[in-house]
C-alpha positions as a Markdown table, in Angstrom:
| # | Residue | x | y | z |
|---|---|---|---|---|
| 1 | Met | 0.0 | 0.0 | 0.1 |
| 2 | Pro | 1.3 | 3.3 | -1.2 |
| 3 | Phe | 2.0 | 5.7 | 2.4 |
| 4 | Ile | 2.9 | 9.2 | 1.5 |
| 5 | Thr | 4.3 | 11.6 | 4.2 |
| 6 | Tyr | 4.2 | 15.1 | 3.9 |
| 7 | Thr | 5.9 | 17.4 | 6.4 |
| 8 | Thr | 5.5 | 21.3 | 6.9 |
| 9 | Val | 5.9 | 23.9 | 9.6 |
| 10 | Glu | 3.0 | 24.0 | 11.8 |
| 11 | Gly | 0.4 | 26.7 | 10.7 |
| 12 | Val | 1.5 | 27.1 | 7.4 |
| 13 | Leu | -1.7 | 25.4 | 5.8 |
| 14 | Thr | -5.5 | 25.7 | 6.1 |
| 15 | Glu | -7.8 | 22.9 | 6.5 |
| 16 | Glu | -8.8 | 23.7 | 3.0 |
| 17 | Gln | -5.3 | 23.1 | 1.7 |
| 18 | Lys | -4.6 | 20.3 | 3.8 |
| 19 | Ala | -7.5 | 18.5 | 1.9 |
| 20 | Ala | -6.7 | 19.6 | -1.6 |
| 21 | Leu | -3.1 | 18.5 | -1.0 |
| 22 | Ser | -4.4 | 14.9 | 0.2 |
| 23 | Thr | -6.5 | 14.9 | -2.9 |
| 24 | Ala | -3.6 | 15.7 | -5.2 |
| 25 | Leu | -1.1 | 13.4 | -4.0 |
| 26 | Thr | -3.7 | 10.6 | -4.0 |
| 27 | Ala | -4.3 | 11.9 | -7.7 |
| 28 | Ala | -0.5 | 11.5 | -8.5 |
| 29 | Val | -0.1 | 7.9 | -7.1 |
| 30 | Thr | -3.6 | 6.7 | -8.9 |
| 31 | Asp | -2.5 | 8.5 | -12.0 |
| 32 | Thr | 1.2 | 7.1 | -11.9 |
| 33 | Leu | 0.3 | 3.5 | -10.3 |
| 34 | Gly | -3.1 | 3.0 | -11.3 |
| 35 | Glu | -6.8 | 3.8 | -9.9 |
| 36 | Lys | -6.9 | 0.3 | -8.2 |
| 37 | Leu | -4.6 | 1.6 | -5.7 |
| 38 | Lys | -6.9 | 4.5 | -4.5 |
| 39 | Pro | -8.5 | 3.0 | -1.6 |
| 40 | Asn | -5.1 | 2.0 | -0.1 |
| 41 | Ile | -3.2 | 5.0 | -0.4 |
| 42 | Trp | -2.7 | 6.6 | 3.1 |
| 43 | Val | -1.2 | 10.4 | 3.1 |
| 44 | Thr | -0.1 | 11.4 | 6.2 |
| 45 | Leu | 0.5 | 15.2 | 6.8 |
| 46 | Asn | 2.9 | 16.5 | 9.7 |
| 47 | Glu | 3.4 | 19.7 | 11.2 |
| 48 | Ala | 6.6 | 20.4 | 13.2 |
| 49 | Pro | 6.9 | 23.5 | 15.2 |
| 50 | Glu | 9.0 | 26.6 | 14.0 |
| 51 | Gly | 12.5 | 25.8 | 14.8 |
| 52 | Asn | 12.8 | 22.3 | 13.6 |
| 53 | Phe | 13.4 | 23.3 | 10.0 |
| 54 | Tyr | 16.8 | 25.1 | 8.3 |
| 55 | Ile | 17.7 | 25.3 | 4.8 |
| 56 | Gly | 21.1 | 26.4 | 4.1 |
| 57 | Gly | 21.5 | 26.9 | 7.8 |
| 58 | His | 19.2 | 29.3 | 7.9 |
| 59 | Pro | 15.6 | 29.0 | 10.1 |
| 60 | Leu | 12.6 | 28.4 | 7.9 |
| 61 | Lys | 9.5 | 30.1 | 9.1 |
| 62 | Ala | 5.7 | 29.7 | 9.1 |
| 63 | Lys | 5.2 | 33.3 | 7.6 |
| 64 | Met | 7.8 | 32.8 | 4.9 |
| 65 | Leu | 6.4 | 29.7 | 3.7 |
| 66 | Lys | 2.8 | 31.4 | 3.7 |
| 67 | Asn | 4.3 | 34.3 | 2.0 |
| 68 | Leu | 5.7 | 32.1 | -0.9 |
| 69 | Ile | 2.2 | 30.1 | -1.5 |
| 70 | Asn | 0.4 | 33.0 | -1.6 |
| 71 | Thr | 2.8 | 34.3 | -4.1 |
| 72 | Ser | 2.8 | 31.0 | -6.3 |
| 73 | Asp | -1.5 | 31.2 | -6.0 |
| 74 | Thr | -1.2 | 35.1 | -7.7 |
| 75 | Asn | 1.1 | 34.0 | -10.3 |
| 76 | Ala | -0.9 | 31.0 | -11.3 |
C-alpha cells in the first residue's frame, strides 16, 4: 500500500489546503500506478513547530512559507 508523508512547518496550511494536498497526492499516485490502488493510499500531513526546519543553515518560518504559497497562487 502506498504511504505518503508530507512534512511542513506548523501553521502554514489551512484545513482546505490540507484536504486539497491530500487529494492531489492521492491523484498523483493513482495517475502513475493505477486507479485500483486509490482505496489503499495513505496520506499523512505532519506539522512540526518552527525551529525544526533549516535551509542552508537558515531557519524556515511559517510566515515565509505562507508568503511563498500566496505569491505562487497569484502567479498561477
